[in-house]
N, C-alpha and C positions, 0 to 999 in steps of 0.2 A: 663420720664424713660428710660430706655437705650431701642434703636430701634436698630434689626440690621442692619448694613450699607454696602451694597453690593458693591464686589470689578467690577467697570467695567473692568478689567480684565479675569474675572475668570465669567464671562457671556455665559452662553451654548444655543445658539437660533437650532431654528429645522433646519433651512437650516442648520450649520452647521451642527447636529449631520447626515441630512441626506447626504451631501456631504462625513463627512469623509466615513457613510456605505455604499455609492460609488467608494465610493477609496477603501475600505477594499473588494468590492465584485468582485473590477478588479481586484488588487491582487492574492485573492482568485483563481481566473481564469484563471488568469498566471501562475500561482502553480501549476494547477491541467494540464494545457496543458505542462508544463517541465514534470511531473512525467507521464505521460500519453503517452510523449516520450520517457522518458527514459525505462520504461518500454518495449515498444516496442522492442525496441535498447536493453534490456536484455532479450528479451525471442522469438524474433522474429527469426524463423529457416532464417538460412543461407542459399542460391539458391546452390545448387550445380549441375554441369552442365553433372559430369560425373556418371555415374551408378555404381563403383564402392564405391564413394563417399554415392551417395546415401543407397548404401546397406550396408557401414559400419556404416552410421547413423542411419540405421532403429534399428543394431543389436545392438546397442551402449542403442537406447530408447528402448528396450523391455530391457536388461538388466538393464538399472535403474529402469524399473519397477517392477521387477520379486525381484531384491535390497530391494524396498519397499513394497513388499505387503509379503516378504521375512523377513524383520524388526517387520512390524505390527503383524504379526504371534506368533515370538518371543515376543511381546511386551506384546500381549493378554496374549501368555500364561503364563508369568508372572505375571502378575493384578490378574490371573484367582489363581495362585500359597497364595497368600496374602491371599485370602476368603478361601481357603478348610480347610475344618476342618481334625483337624489330629489326 
């Protein structure tokens, strides 16, 4: 009868699997480190020594927060208008 023949090139062992797992885990860790470093560079506030720059940065941050809240209220108002009975 026909018996399946194993191809020695396609044999996967537990050692190979554990080695690949370790390599992929190391890749994931390196990727995570790059992502964290990039996020820190993007979102980390720059250090300013001048008090005028500090004041302007605080004002700018406040305006961004105010704009976000105002936009949120507009979105909520618009969504509520879809569900109002006429």
